VOMI-814792 format. One record per residue: chain; x, y, z of N, C-alpha, C, O in turn; residue number from 1. Coordinates in pm, 1 decimal, decimal comma. Layout:
BEGIN
  mol     neast    nnorth       nup    caeast   canorth      caup     ceast    cnorth       cup     oeast    onorth       oup  seq
    A         X         Y         Z         X         Y         Z         X         Y         Z         X         Y         Z  NUM
...
REM end
This chain:
BEGIN
  mol     neast    nnorth       nup    caeast   canorth      caup     ceast    cnorth       cup     oeast    onorth       oup  seq
    A    1066,8    9566,8   16975,6    1029,8    9600,7   17123,2    1128,3    9498,5   17177,5    1153,4    9389,2   17126,9    1
    A    1186,3    9556,5   17301,2    1261,1    9458,1   17385,8    1172,7    9419,2   17505,5    1100,1    9501,0   17562,1    2
    A    1181,4    9305,2   17536,9    1098,7    9247,7   17661,6    1184,9    9160,7   17741,8    1254,9    9076,4   17685,7    3
    A    1185,1    9174,4   17864,9    1279,6    9089,6   17943,7    1248,3    9125,1   18079,6    1286,2    9238,5   18109,1    4
    A    1198,7    9070,5   18157,4    1165,7    9080,1   18309,2    1291,3    9044,8   18388,7    1354,4    8942,3   18363,0    5
    A    1326,9    9128,0   18483,5    1428,1    9090,9   18565,1    1551,7    9101,5   18505,5    1555,2    9147,0   18391,2    6
    A    1664,5    9065,2   18565,5    1787,1    9073,3   18512,3    1811,0    8974,0   18395,2    1758,8    8863,0   18405,0    7
    A    1886,5    9004,0   18283,4    1893,6    8901,1   18171,1    1948,0    8749,8   18225,9    1903,9    8646,7   18175,2    8
    A    2040,5    8747,8   18326,3    2074,4    8610,7   18349,5    1957,1    8534,2   18448,9    1979,7    8426,6   18504,3    9
    A    1852,3    8594,9   18459,1    1751,3    8514,9   18525,7    1650,2    8450,3   18434,3    1542,3    8404,3   18471,6   10
    A    1702,1    8451,9   18294,7    1611,4    8395,9   18193,4    1692,0    8295,7   18114,1    1813,2    8309,2   18097,7   11
    A    1629,7    8205,7   18070,6    1684,9    8119,1   17961,5    1611,7    8120,7   17813,8    1494,9    8155,1   17795,4   12
    A    1689,0    8083,7   17728,7    1638,5    8091,4   17575,3    1625,7    7933,9   17537,5    1728,5    7866,2   17539,7   13
    A    1529,5    7887,7   17510,7    1521,1    7756,3   17466,5    1497,2    7761,8   17313,3    1405,7    7835,8   17277,2   14
    A    1564,6    7695,7   17220,1    1526,5    7678,9   17075,8    1529,2    7549,9   17022,1    1617,1    7471,3   17057,6   15
    A    1442,0    7518,0   16939,2    1442,8    7412,5   16857,4    1475,2    7451,3   16730,7    1433,5    7552,5   16674,3   16
    A    1592,7    7322,7   16661,4    1654,0    7384,5   16542,2    1612,8    7265,3   16454,4    1597,0    7151,8   16499,4   17
    A    1596,2    7301,1   16320,7    1570,4    7208,8   16201,5    1710,3    7256,5   16105,5    1721,6    7355,0   16032,5   18
    A    1807,1    7150,7   16134,8    1937,3    7210,1   16057,8    1995,7    7347,2   16123,2    2030,3    7358,9   16240,8   19
    A    1999,1    7430,1   16041,7    2048,5    7558,4   16085,0    1941,6    7675,2   16102,4    1971,9    7794,5   16097,9   20
    A    1819,6    7628,8   16121,9    1692,1    7731,6   16119,6    1623,1    7684,6   16257,7    1597,7    7565,9   16278,2   21
    A    1592,8    7793,5   16357,1    1515,9    7761,7   16459,8    1365,8    7780,9   16406,9    1319,4    7867,8   16333,2   22
    A    1303,9    7668,2   16470,4    1173,0    7661,1   16443,8    1072,8    7669,0   16538,1     952,7    7652,8   16516,7   23
    A    1135,7    7699,2   16662,2    1092,3    7734,1   16803,4    1173,3    7799,1   16884,6    1288,9    7760,0   16900,8   24
    A    1124,5    7907,0   16946,8    1219,6    8006,0   17020,6    1119,3    8056,9   17154,1    1014,6    8120,3   17140,3   25
    A    1171,9    8017,9   17270,1    1097,5    8066,4   17388,5    1195,1    8113,3   17504,1    1283,0    8037,8   17545,7   26
    A    1178,2    8227,4   17549,0    1239,2    8276,3   17654,5    1162,8    8259,2   17804,2    1045,7    8296,8   17810,1   27
    A    1209,5    8218,0   17893,4    1147,9    8190,9   18022,4    1241,1    8191,4   18158,2    1363,4    8202,2   18149,6   28
    A    1182,3    8180,4   18267,1    1261,7    8183,5   18379,7    1312,5    8023,8   18365,5    1264,6    7939,3   18289,8   29
    A    1428,6    8006,4   18464,9    1511,4    7858,6   18445,7    1396,0    7748,0   18458,8    1384,8    7661,4   18372,0   30
    A    1313,7    7753,1   18565,6    1221,5    7616,0   18587,5    1131,6    7597,4   18465,4    1115,7    7484,4   18419,2   31
    A    1078,4    7693,0   18417,1     981,7    7690,3   18290,5    1056,6    7655,2   18194,1    1015,2    7562,7   18124,2   32
    A    1179,5    7713,1   18163,3    1254,9    7686,8   18052,5    1308,0    7544,6   18034,3    1336,9    7497,7   17924,2   33
    A    1319,7    7472,5   18163,1    1356,8    7323,9   18173,5    1240,8    7240,0   18136,1    1258,3    7141,5   18064,4   34
    A    1111,8    7275,8   18184,2     996,5    7221,2   18146,8     993,7    7212,1   17993,8     989,2    7106,4   17930,9   35
    A     996,9    7339,6   17939,6     983,9    7340,5   17791,9    1081,2    7289,8   17708,4    1049,0    7259,7   17593,5   36
    A    1192,3    7275,5   17745,4    1314,4    7218,3   17672,4    1279,5    7056,8   17682,8    1290,2    6984,4   17583,8   37
    A    1242,8    7013,9   17793,8    1209,7    6848,4   17799,3    1093,6    6809,5   17714,3    1089,1    6702,3   17653,9   38
    A     983,6    6915,6   17711,1     856,1    6883,7   17634,8     898,3    6884,9   17474,1     849,1    6806,0   17393,4   39
    A     985,7    6974,7   17443,4    1047,1    7005,5   17323,9    1109,9    6890,4   17263,5    1083,6    6853,4   17149,1   40
    A    1195,8    6831,7   17342,4    1276,8    6707,9   17321,6    1202,5    6602,4   17281,5    1224,7    6530,8   17183,9   41
    A    1092,6    6592,6   17377,6     996,1    6447,8   17331,6     942,6    6501,0   17218,7     960,0    6421,6   17126,2   42
    A     878,5    6611,3   17179,5     801,0    6643,0   17074,7     886,2    6624,3   16945,4     843,3    6548,7   16858,2   43
    A     999,6    6686,3   16929,3    1086,4    6689,4   16831,3    1219,1    6632,6   16860,9    1321,2    6698,1   16881,4   44
    A    1204,9    6472,8   16861,1    1310,1    6397,4   16896,5    1433,8    6391,1   16812,6    1544,0    6360,3   16857,9   45
    A    1405,0    6427,8   16663,8    1500,0    6421,3   16587,3    1580,1    6559,1   16547,8    1665,8    6564,8   16459,6   46
    A    1535,9    6670,6   16630,2    1576,0    6809,7   16619,5    1649,8    6847,9   16746,2    1617,1    6816,7   16860,7   47
    A    1759,6    6923,9   16706,5    1832,6    6984,3   16821,5    1779,4    7065,1   16906,3    1716,2    7153,8   16848,9   48
    A    1777,6    7074,1   17048,4    1723,8    7154,4   17127,4    1816,8    7231,2   17203,3    1896,7    7156,7   17260,1   49
    A    1834,4    7339,7   17223,3    1934,9    7422,2   17303,4    1843,7    7509,4   17405,7    1733,4    7559,8   17384,6   50
    A    1913,2    7511,5   17507,9    1868,7    7585,3   17621,9    1999,7    7684,9   17688,8    2080,0    7637,9   17769,3   51
    A    2004,3    7805,4   17648,2    2108,3    7882,2   17680,6    2066,7    8012,9   17763,9    1954,8    8061,8   17749,0   52
    A    2154,7    8063,8   17846,2    2123,6    8182,8   17932,8    2097,6    8298,9   17833,7    2147,7    8311,1   17721,9   53
    A    2012,7    8379,2   17893,3    2012,1    8496,7   17813,6    2076,8    8608,0   17864,4    2046,3    8655,9   17973,7   54
    A    2183,7    8662,8   17777,1    2271,5    8775,9   17816,2    2241,9    8919,3   17785,8    2308,5    9014,1   17827,4   55
    A    2128,8    8927,3   17704,3    2098,6    9063,5   17667,4    1945,2    9070,6   17628,4    1884,5    8965,2   17610,0   56
    A    1882,8    9190,1   17615,7    1737,6    9177,4   17604,9    1715,3    9110,0   17449,2    1793,7    9129,0   17356,2   57
    A    1605,0    9036,4   17442,3    1556,9    8959,2   17337,5    1478,0    9047,2   17257,7    1384,8    9100,9   17317,5   58
    A    1492,8    9075,0   17136,9    1397,7    9140,2   17053,0    1283,3    9058,1   17009,1    1301,1    8959,9   16937,1   59
    A    1159,7    9096,8   17052,0    1028,7    9003,5   17012,6     965,4    9079,3   16914,6     948,1    9201,0   16909,5   60
    A     928,5    8978,5   16826,5     859,1    9056,4   16693,1     728,9    9119,8   16734,3     665,5    9086,8   16834,5   61
    A     694,1    9214,2   16648,2     579,9    9292,3   16661,0     446,5    9173,0   16649,0     446,1    9082,7   16565,4   62
    A     346,0    9194,2   16743,0     224,6    9109,9   16703,5     149,9    9136,6   16564,5     134,4    9251,5   16523,1   63
    A     110,1    9038,3   16503,4      54,4    9060,2   16354,1     -99,0    9072,6   16378,6    -143,3    9016,0   16478,6   64
    A    -171,8    9130,7   16309,8    -298,3    9174,0   16327,2    -403,2    9074,5   16218,3    -524,7    9094,1   16215,0   65
REM end
């Protein structure tokens, strides 16, 4: 399922990395993404946090039951 409201450039993808492995992945509008990034930097001070523009639809995992 591809989910992305609005144009792809109107969203940001924030990820928290543990080494080469993403442990959190969040797509949001720029203001919300900036707040999420700041919160993740405080919570995971020793991990790398990236905030990148979304350039294509993001594949969202199917919900588990």
